[in-house]
C-alpha positions in Angstrom: 12.9 14.8 -1.8 16.5 15.7 -1.0 15.3 18.3 1.4 13.1 15.7 3.1 16.1 13.3 3.4 18.2 16.1 4.8 15.6 17.0 7.4 15.2 13.3 8.4 18.9 12.9 8.8 19.1 16.1 10.9 16.4 14.7 13.1 18.4 11.6 13.7 17.6 9.2 11.0 20.3 6.5 10.5 20.0 6.2 6.8 17.6 6.0 3.8 15.3 3.1 3.0 13.4 2.7 -0.2 10.9 0.0 -0.9 11.5 -0.4 -4.6 8.8 -2.9 -5.2 6.1 -0.5 -4.1 4.6 2.8 -5.3 5.9 5.4 -5.4 9.5 4.2 -5.0 9.2 1.7 -7.9 9.2 4.7 -10.2 12.4 6.2 -8.9 15.3 6.2 -11.3 18.9 5.1 -10.4 19.9 8.8 -10.6 17.2 9.8 -8.1 18.1 7.1 -5.7 21.8 8.0 -6.0 21.0 11.7 -5.3 19.0 10.8 -2.2 21.7 8.3 -1.0 24.3 11.0 -1.4 22.4 13.4 0.9 22.0 10.7 3.6 25.7 9.8 3.3 26.6 13.4 4.3 25.2 12.8 7.8 25.9 9.2 8.7 28.4 8.4 11.3 29.2 5.0 9.8 27.9 3.5 6.6 24.5 4.9 5.6 22.4 2.4 3.7 19.9 2.6 1.0 17.8 -0.6 1.2 15.9 -2.4 -1.4 16.2 -4.0 -4.8 13.9 -4.0 -7.7 14.3 -7.7 -8.1 16.8 -10.4 -7.6 18.9 -10.1 -10.8 22.4 -9.1 -11.7 20.8 -5.9 -13.1 19.2 -5.0 -9.9 22.3 -5.7 -8.0 24.3 -3.7 -10.5 21.9 -0.7 -9.8 22.7 -1.0 -6.0 26.4 -1.2 -6.8 26.2 1.9 -8.9 24.3 3.8 -6.2 26.9 2.8 -3.6 29.8 3.9 -5.8 28.3 7.2 -7.1 26.8 8.3 -3.8 30.0 7.2 -1.8 27.7 5.2 0.6 26.9 1.7 1.6 23.8 -0.1 0.3 21.9 -3.0 1.7 19.9 -5.2 -0.5 16.8 -5.8 1.5 15.1 -9.2 1.2 17.5 -10.7 -1.4 15.6 -13.6 -2.8 15.2 -15.9 -5.8 11.4 -15.5 -6.1 9.8 -18.1 -8.3 11.4 -21.4 -9.6 12.6 -19.7 -12.8 14.7 -17.3 -10.7 16.5 -20.0 -8.7 19.5 -20.2 -11.0 20.0 -16.4 -10.7 20.9 -16.5 -7.1 24.5 -17.8 -7.4 25.5 -15.2 -10.1 23.9 -12.5 -7.9 25.9 -13.5 -4.8 29.0 -13.7 -7.0 28.4 -10.1 -8.2 28.0 -8.9 -4.6 31.2 -10.6 -3.5 33.1 -9.2 -6.4 31.9 -5.7 -5.6 32.8 -6.2 -1.9 36.3 -7.3 -3.1 36.6 -4.1 -5.0 35.8 -2.0 -1.9 32.1 -1.4 -2.4 30.2 -1.3 0.8 27.3 -3.6 -0.1 25.5 -6.1 2.1 22.3 -8.1 1.7 19.8 -9.9 3.9 18.1 -12.9 2.7 14.4 -13.6 2.3 14.5 -17.4 3.0 10.8 -18.0 3.2 8.9 -20.3 0.9 5.9 -17.9 0.9 5.5 -14.1 1.0 2.8 -11.6 1.8 2.2 -8.2 0.3 -0.6 -5.9 -0.9 -2.7 -6.3 -4.0 -0.9 -3.4 -5.6 2.5 -5.2 -5.7 1.6 -7.9 -8.2 -0.2 -5.4 -10.5 1.7 -4.2 -13.6 3.4 -0.9 -13.8 3.4 0.2 -17.4 -0.2 1.2 -17.9 -1.1 2.4 -14.5 -2.1 -1.0 -13.2 -0.9 -0.4 -9.7 -3.0 2.8 -9.4 -6.0 1.1 -10.8 -5.6 -1.9 -8.4 -5.5 0.4 -5.4 -7.7 3.2 -6.8 -10.9 1.1 -7.1 -11.1 1.0 -10.9 -10.2 -2.7 -10.7 -13.9 -3.2 -10.1 -14.5 -2.4 -13.8 -14.5 -5.6 -16.0 -12.5 -4.0 -18.7 -9.8 -3.0 -16.3 -9.8 -6.4 -14.6 -9.5 -8.1 -18.0 -6.5 -5.9 -19.0 -4.8 -6.5 -15.7 -5.3 -10.2 -15.9 -3.7 -10.2 -19.4 -0.8 -8.1 -18.3 -0.2 -10.1 -15.1 -0.2 -13.5 -16.9 2.2 -12.3 -19.7 5.9 -12.6 -19.1 7.7 -9.3 -19.1 11.1 -7.9 -18.2 9.5 -4.5 -17.5 8.4 -5.4 -14.0 8.6 -8.1 -11.4 5.5 -10.2 -11.8 4.8 -11.8 -8.4 1.9 -13.6 -10.0 4.2 -15.3 -12.6 6.7 -16.0 -9.8 4.1 -17.9 -7.8 4.0 -20.5 -10.6 0.3 -21.1 -10.6 -2.9 -19.4 -9.4 -3.4 -22.1 -6.7 -0.1 -20.9 -5.1 -1.7 -17.6 -4.3 -3.9 -17.1 -1.2 -6.0 -13.9 -0.9 -6.2 -13.4 2.9 -8.5 -10.4 2.9 -10.0 -7.7 0.8 -11.5 -4.3 1.5 -12.9 -3.9 -2.0 -15.7 -1.4 -2.2 -19.1 -2.8 -2.9 -21.0 -1.3 -5.8 -24.2 -2.0 -3.8 -23.6 0.8 -1.4 
């Protein structure tokens, strides 16, 4: 991965972006992200950025601060948001943590996700721990036993992953706009 980042930077990339909500980036450790950010920082003329956050929480912001410090680079938290009513009280402490890090000289910025709705693929709200995302996108979601397990996991509060389903507050707050599910009648 470091070789690919190096190649991209040598070809003119301006920095590194990771989408930490989505596979495969969601599985990256802080150490892996820091290692990749350090490679990108070797090439940048200004402040290279690693974008993304696993969720809007002080822990996720802490991870970005750690990456910035350890990789000697800048980070941008992409789509900073307080997703779901339960998360609304988290936003002020998160902003305070960002401001405190900036006051200490950490090059960290954020852009806000200010919308009252969001759109993403079916894999994003699926759980991580038991291969749920792979099953959502891999077609095995068609099996009733898999659907039942995913439904249970998606409706059970967890600190292990960001449950977009739980953040929506209720099923009626979710709109499925399209599906390309395979038909078993083919």
